[in-house]
TORKOL-4160 file (C-alpha; in steps of 0.2 Angstrom, whole numbers, padded with zeros to 4 digits, m for minus):
194
<pt num="1" X="m0932" Y="m0307" Z="m0300"/>
<pt num="2" X="m0940" Y="m0312" Z="m0289"/>
<pt num="3" X="m0937" Y="m0333" Z="m0294"/>
<pt num="4" X="m0919" Y="m0328" Z="m0295"/>
<pt num="5" X="m0917" Y="m0321" Z="m0278"/>
<pt num="6" X="m0928" Y="m0335" Z="m0271"/>
<pt num="7" X="m0918" Y="m0348" Z="m0280"/>
<pt num="8" X="m0902" Y="m0341" Z="m0272"/>
<pt num="9" X="m0908" Y="m0341" Z="m0256"/>
<pt num="10" X="m0911" Y="m0359" Z="m0257"/>
<pt num="11" X="m0895" Y="m0364" Z="m0264"/>
<pt num="12" X="m0888" Y="m0353" Z="m0250"/>
<pt num="13" X="m0898" Y="m0362" Z="m0237"/>
<pt num="14" X="m0895" Y="m0379" Z="m0244"/>
<pt num="15" X="m0877" Y="m0377" Z="m0244"/>
<pt num="16" X="m0875" Y="m0371" Z="m0227"/>
<pt num="17" X="m0883" Y="m0388" Z="m0221"/>
<pt num="18" X="m0872" Y="m0398" Z="m0232"/>
<pt num="19" X="m0859" Y="m0389" Z="m0226"/>
<pt num="20" X="m0864" Y="m0392" Z="m0206"/>
<pt num="21" X="m0866" Y="m0409" Z="m0207"/>
<pt num="22" X="m0848" Y="m0414" Z="m0218"/>
<pt num="23" X="m0836" Y="m0403" Z="m0207"/>
<pt num="24" X="m0832" Y="m0418" Z="m0196"/>
<pt num="25" X="m0827" Y="m0427" Z="m0212"/>
<pt num="26" X="m0818" Y="m0409" Z="m0217"/>
<pt num="27" X="m0808" Y="m0409" Z="m0199"/>
<pt num="28" X="m0804" Y="m0430" Z="m0202"/>
<pt num="29" X="m0796" Y="m0427" Z="m0218"/>
<pt num="30" X="m0788" Y="m0409" Z="m0211"/>
<pt num="31" X="m0779" Y="m0420" Z="m0195"/>
<pt num="32" X="m0775" Y="m0432" Z="m0208"/>
<pt num="33" X="m0766" Y="m0417" Z="m0220"/>
<pt num="34" X="m0758" Y="m0409" Z="m0204"/>
<pt num="35" X="m0751" Y="m0426" Z="m0197"/>
<pt num="36" X="m0745" Y="m0431" Z="m0215"/>
<pt num="37" X="m0734" Y="m0414" Z="m0218"/>
<pt num="38" X="m0730" Y="m0412" Z="m0200"/>
<pt num="39" X="m0741" Y="m0397" Z="m0198"/>
<pt num="40" X="m0740" Y="m0394" Z="m0178"/>
<pt num="41" X="m0750" Y="m0378" Z="m0180"/>
<pt num="42" X="m0763" Y="m0387" Z="m0189"/>
<pt num="43" X="m0765" Y="m0402" Z="m0177"/>
<pt num="44" X="m0768" Y="m0390" Z="m0161"/>
<pt num="45" X="m0782" Y="m0382" Z="m0170"/>
<pt num="46" X="m0789" Y="m0397" Z="m0177"/>
<pt num="47" X="m0786" Y="m0409" Z="m0158"/>
<pt num="48" X="m0792" Y="m0408" Z="m0142"/>
<pt num="49" X="m0773" Y="m0414" Z="m0136"/>
<pt num="50" X="m0778" Y="m0415" Z="m0116"/>
<pt num="51" X="m0796" Y="m0425" Z="m0120"/>
<pt num="52" X="m0787" Y="m0436" Z="m0133"/>
<pt num="53" X="m0774" Y="m0439" Z="m0120"/>
<pt num="54" X="m0788" Y="m0443" Z="m0107"/>
<pt num="55" X="m0796" Y="m0454" Z="m0118"/>
<pt num="56" X="m0779" Y="m0464" Z="m0122"/>
<pt num="57" X="m0773" Y="m0466" Z="m0103"/>
<pt num="58" X="m0787" Y="m0479" Z="m0098"/>
<pt num="59" X="m0787" Y="m0489" Z="m0114"/>
<pt num="60" X="m0768" Y="m0491" Z="m0116"/>
<pt num="61" X="m0768" Y="m0497" Z="m0096"/>
<pt num="62" X="m0775" Y="m0512" Z="m0102"/>
<pt num="63" X="m0785" Y="m0512" Z="m0085"/>
<pt num="64" X="m0806" Y="m0514" Z="m0091"/>
<pt num="65" X="m0812" Y="m0505" Z="m0074"/>
<pt num="66" X="m0802" Y="m0491" Z="m0079"/>
<pt num="67" X="m0815" Y="m0488" Z="m0093"/>
<pt num="68" X="m0830" Y="m0488" Z="m0081"/>
<pt num="69" X="m0834" Y="m0471" Z="m0071"/>
<pt num="70" X="m0827" Y="m0471" Z="m0053"/>
<pt num="71" X="m0841" Y="m0471" Z="m0042"/>
<pt num="72" X="m0849" Y="m0458" Z="m0032"/>
<pt num="73" X="m0842" Y="m0452" Z="m0015"/>
<pt num="74" X="m0859" Y="m0449" Z="m0010"/>
<pt num="75" X="m0864" Y="m0466" Z="m0014"/>
<pt num="76" X="m0852" Y="m0479" Z="m0012"/>
<pt num="77" X="m0836" Y="m0470" Z="m0001"/>
<pt num="78" X="m0826" Y="m0485" Z="0002"/>
<pt num="79" X="m0827" Y="m0490" Z="m0018"/>
<pt num="80" X="m0825" Y="m0471" Z="m0023"/>
<pt num="81" X="m0809" Y="m0469" Z="m0011"/>
<pt num="82" X="m0802" Y="m0487" Z="m0017"/>
<pt num="83" X="m0805" Y="m0481" Z="m0034"/>
<pt num="84" X="m0794" Y="m0467" Z="m0031"/>
<pt num="85" X="m0780" Y="m0479" Z="m0022"/>
<pt num="86" X="m0781" Y="m0493" Z="m0035"/>
<pt num="87" X="m0777" Y="m0478" Z="m0050"/>
<pt num="88" X="m0764" Y="m0470" Z="m0040"/>
<pt num="89" X="m0754" Y="m0486" Z="m0036"/>
<pt num="90" X="m0759" Y="m0497" Z="m0052"/>
<pt num="91" X="m0747" Y="m0497" Z="m0064"/>
<pt num="92" X="m0751" Y="m0484" Z="m0080"/>
<pt num="93" X="m0746" Y="m0492" Z="m0096"/>
<pt num="94" X="m0738" Y="m0485" Z="m0112"/>
<pt num="95" X="m0738" Y="m0468" Z="m0112"/>
<pt num="96" X="m0753" Y="m0459" Z="m0121"/>
<pt num="97" X="m0739" Y="m0445" Z="m0126"/>
<pt num="98" X="m0733" Y="m0458" Z="m0141"/>
<pt num="99" X="m0750" Y="m0457" Z="m0148"/>
<pt num="100" X="m0750" Y="m0438" Z="m0150"/>
<pt num="101" X="m0733" Y="m0436" Z="m0161"/>
<pt num="102" X="m0738" Y="m0432" Z="m0180"/>
<pt num="103" X="m0733" Y="m0449" Z="m0186"/>
<pt num="104" X="m0742" Y="m0458" Z="m0174"/>
<pt num="105" X="m0759" Y="m0448" Z="m0179"/>
<pt num="106" X="m0755" Y="m0452" Z="m0197"/>
<pt num="107" X="m0754" Y="m0469" Z="m0191"/>
<pt num="108" X="m0771" Y="m0467" Z="m0183"/>
<pt num="109" X="m0778" Y="m0461" Z="m0196"/>
<pt num="110" X="m0773" Y="m0473" Z="m0208"/>
<pt num="111" X="m0781" Y="m0487" Z="m0196"/>
<pt num="112" X="m0765" Y="m0493" Z="m0188"/>
<pt num="113" X="m0773" Y="m0494" Z="m0172"/>
<pt num="114" X="m0764" Y="m0500" Z="m0157"/>
<pt num="115" X="m0747" Y="m0499" Z="m0167"/>
<pt num="116" X="m0747" Y="m0481" Z="m0174"/>
<pt num="117" X="m0736" Y="m0477" Z="m0158"/>
<pt num="118" X="m0722" Y="m0488" Z="m0165"/>
<pt num="119" X="m0724" Y="m0480" Z="m0184"/>
<pt num="120" X="m0708" Y="m0477" Z="m0193"/>
<pt num="121" X="m0711" Y="m0469" Z="m0209"/>
<pt num="122" X="m0705" Y="m0476" Z="m0223"/>
<pt num="123" X="m0699" Y="m0466" Z="m0238"/>
<pt num="124" X="m0714" Y="m0468" Z="m0251"/>
<pt num="125" X="m0729" Y="m0474" Z="m0236"/>
<pt num="126" X="m0738" Y="m0458" Z="m0245"/>
<pt num="127" X="m0739" Y="m0466" Z="m0261"/>
<pt num="128" X="m0753" Y="m0480" Z="m0252"/>
<pt num="129" X="m0770" Y="m0473" Z="m0253"/>
<pt num="130" X="m0775" Y="m0471" Z="m0235"/>
<pt num="131" X="m0794" Y="m0480" Z="m0231"/>
<pt num="132" X="m0806" Y="m0469" Z="m0232"/>
<pt num="133" X="m0816" Y="m0466" Z="m0214"/>
<pt num="134" X="m0834" Y="m0471" Z="m0213"/>
<pt num="135" X="m0848" Y="m0463" Z="m0202"/>
<pt num="136" X="m0851" Y="m0474" Z="m0186"/>
<pt num="137" X="m0860" Y="m0460" Z="m0177"/>
<pt num="138" X="m0867" Y="m0442" Z="m0184"/>
<pt num="139" X="m0877" Y="m0431" Z="m0171"/>
<pt num="140" X="m0879" Y="m0413" Z="m0168"/>
<pt num="141" X="m0865" Y="m0410" Z="m0157"/>
<pt num="142" X="m0853" Y="m0425" Z="m0160"/>
<pt num="143" X="m0851" Y="m0435" Z="m0173"/>
<pt num="144" X="m0841" Y="m0452" Z="m0174"/>
<pt num="145" X="m0829" Y="m0459" Z="m0190"/>
<pt num="146" X="m0822" Y="m0476" Z="m0191"/>
<pt num="147" X="m0807" Y="m0483" Z="m0199"/>
<pt num="148" X="m0804" Y="m0499" Z="m0204"/>
<pt num="149" X="m0787" Y="m0510" Z="m0205"/>
<pt num="150" X="m0788" Y="m0526" Z="m0218"/>
<pt num="151" X="m0790" Y="m0536" Z="m0203"/>
<pt num="152" X="m0808" Y="m0528" Z="m0198"/>
<pt num="153" X="m0802" Y="m0520" Z="m0183"/>
<pt num="154" X="m0807" Y="m0501" Z="m0179"/>
<pt num="155" X="m0801" Y="m0485" Z="m0176"/>
<pt num="156" X="m0814" Y="m0474" Z="m0171"/>
<pt num="157" X="m0812" Y="m0454" Z="m0170"/>
<pt num="158" X="m0825" Y="m0444" Z="m0162"/>
<pt num="159" X="m0827" Y="m0426" Z="m0166"/>
<pt num="160" X="m0836" Y="m0413" Z="m0153"/>
<pt num="161" X="m0843" Y="m0397" Z="m0162"/>
<pt num="162" X="m0834" Y="m0381" Z="m0154"/>
<pt num="163" X="m0845" Y="m0369" Z="m0165"/>
<pt num="164" X="m0856" Y="m0369" Z="m0180"/>
<pt num="165" X="m0843" Y="m0376" Z="m0193"/>
<pt num="166" X="m0830" Y="m0379" Z="m0182"/>
<pt num="167" X="m0825" Y="m0397" Z="m0175"/>
<pt num="168" X="m0812" Y="m0405" Z="m0166"/>
<pt num="169" X="m0806" Y="m0422" Z="m0161"/>
<pt num="170" X="m0809" Y="m0427" Z="m0142"/>
<pt num="171" X="m0808" Y="m0448" Z="m0143"/>
<pt num="172" X="m0798" Y="m0457" Z="m0151"/>
<pt num="173" X="m0804" Y="m0478" Z="m0148"/>
<pt num="174" X="m0792" Y="m0490" Z="m0151"/>
<pt num="175" X="m0795" Y="m0508" Z="m0157"/>
<pt num="176" X="m0798" Y="m0522" Z="m0144"/>
<pt num="177" X="m0782" Y="m0532" Z="m0139"/>
<pt num="178" X="m0765" Y="m0528" Z="m0130"/>
<pt num="179" X="m0755" Y="m0513" Z="m0133"/>
<pt num="180" X="m0738" Y="m0516" Z="m0140"/>
<pt num="181" X="m0723" Y="m0510" Z="m0128"/>
<pt num="182" X="m0717" Y="m0494" Z="m0135"/>
<pt num="183" X="m0699" Y="m0486" Z="m0131"/>
<pt num="184" X="m0696" Y="m0469" Z="m0126"/>
<pt num="185" X="m0691" Y="m0455" Z="m0138"/>
<pt num="186" X="m0686" Y="m0440" Z="m0134"/>
<pt num="187" X="m0698" Y="m0431" Z="m0145"/>
<pt num="188" X="m0711" Y="m0420" Z="m0142"/>
<pt num="189" X="m0728" Y="m0418" Z="m0144"/>
<pt num="190" X="m0736" Y="m0403" Z="m0155"/>
<pt num="191" X="m0746" Y="m0397" Z="m0139"/>
<pt num="192" X="m0726" Y="m0394" Z="m0129"/>
<pt num="193" X="m0718" Y="m0387" Z="m0145"/>
<pt num="194" X="m0721" Y="m0369" Z="m0146"/>
């Protein structure tokens, strides 16, 4: 009896460890599935829309200095003031909300990168196999998964731990290149639909 109980405890510990490290991949496939089926509630549980929006804004502005943190007011008050002024005056670029619709999120998980905002779902597009993500970084509280398109450009998804087995998407790293112009559409993001 002790042998069976000991083996059951070892199996439970092994399953817990595997689940602990597989949770970001499960979250990625959950996001892909929720985006394909337009499951807004599922996307709200798996994506931190405010953090993703903040991560996309400097990437879409095509200003490399926007990607660096601003100077400290205590160390460089003139530089901090100038950066604040430049951020308010400079053109902001495309709206990051165009990348937060279910169709665009589905395009991002399929490796479409900067063109995901222009995505119009074609009939039968779900029949084409989506590329598999590969782990780019795996830590205790953060994990990155990359999806590479046919040209070799990678879209990187950063997940952050919010509980023992709960992970949320907090950052999307778009491939290098210029952002195609998007036409404003009257669609709403999943965050604003309630």
